C-alpha positions as CSV (number, residue, x, y, z in Angstrom):
1,X,73.8,134.8,92.2
2,X,75.9,131.6,91.9
3,X,77.6,130.5,95.0
4,X,80.8,128.5,94.7
5,X,83.9,127.4,96.6
6,X,87.4,128.5,95.6
7,X,88.9,125.2,94.5
8,X,92.3,126.3,95.8
9,X,91.0,126.2,99.3
10,X,90.1,122.5,98.9
11,X,93.4,121.7,97.2
12,X,95.5,123.6,99.7
13,X,93.9,121.6,102.5
14,X,95.5,118.3,101.3
15,X,98.7,120.0,100.0
16,X,99.5,120.9,103.6
17,X,100.6,117.3,104.0
18,X,103.4,118.2,101.7
19,X,104.1,121.6,103.2
20,X,103.2,123.4,100.1
21,X,100.2,125.1,98.4
22,X,98.6,125.4,95.0
23,X,100.6,128.6,94.1
24,X,103.9,127.0,94.8
25,X,102.9,123.9,92.9
26,X,101.9,126.0,89.9
27,X,105.3,127.7,90.0
28,X,107.3,124.5,90.5
29,X,105.5,122.3,88.0
30,X,104.0,124.5,85.2
31,X,104.0,121.8,82.6
32,X,102.4,119.2,84.9
33,X,99.7,121.7,85.9
34,X,98.8,122.3,82.2
35,X,98.2,118.5,81.7
36,X,96.7,117.8,85.2
37,X,99.5,115.4,86.0
38,X,100.7,117.3,89.1
39,X,98.1,115.6,91.3
40,X,100.2,112.4,91.1
41,X,103.3,114.3,92.3
42,X,101.7,114.9,95.7
43,X,99.9,111.7,96.8
44,X,98.5,111.3,100.3
45,X,97.8,108.3,102.5
46,X,94.4,106.7,102.6
47,X,93.9,108.1,106.1
48,X,94.8,111.6,105.0
49,X,92.5,111.3,102.0
50,X,89.6,110.2,104.2
51,X,90.3,113.1,106.6
52,X,90.3,115.5,103.7
53,X,87.0,114.2,102.4
54,X,85.3,114.7,105.8
55,X,86.8,118.2,106.1
56,X,85.9,119.2,102.5
57,X,82.3,118.1,102.8
58,X,81.8,119.9,106.1
59,X,83.6,123.0,104.7
60,X,81.4,123.1,101.6
61,X,78.2,122.6,103.6
62,X,79.1,125.4,106.0
63,X,80.3,127.9,103.4
64,X,77.4,127.3,100.9
65,X,74.8,126.5,103.5
66,X,73.6,123.5,101.6
67,X,71.9,120.3,102.6
68,X,73.6,116.8,102.6
69,X,71.3,115.9,99.7
70,X,72.6,118.8,97.6
71,X,76.2,118.2,98.6
72,X,75.9,114.5,97.7
73,X,74.4,115.4,94.4
74,X,77.4,117.7,93.5
75,X,80.2,116.0,95.4
76,X,81.4,113.7,92.5
77,X,82.2,116.8,90.4
78,X,84.0,118.6,93.3
79,X,85.9,115.4,94.1
80,X,87.1,114.9,90.5
81,X,88.3,118.5,90.3
82,X,90.0,118.8,93.7
83,X,90.8,115.4,95.4
84,X,94.3,114.2,96.0
85,X,95.7,111.0,94.6
86,X,96.3,108.2,97.1
87,X,99.7,106.7,97.7
88,X,100.0,103.2,96.3
89,X,101.6,101.0,98.9
């Protein structure tokens, strides 16, 4: 049995900074969602990004009951698929 996290839970956690969620983004920006460009439409600050990383890692460890070693092994793939873009000052 393969255990996995719903990516929308991770994405919705940082979309909350924009008072929206993944479903609303899909409805509002269907073309950008197809190409993956929608992430750039909802950037977060460096501080918000860092808070999200801490939250996401703890959430994944708790939900999947995995070690730090396993999380760190898989984290780059999770990050690439779900992390927010950071505002350029």
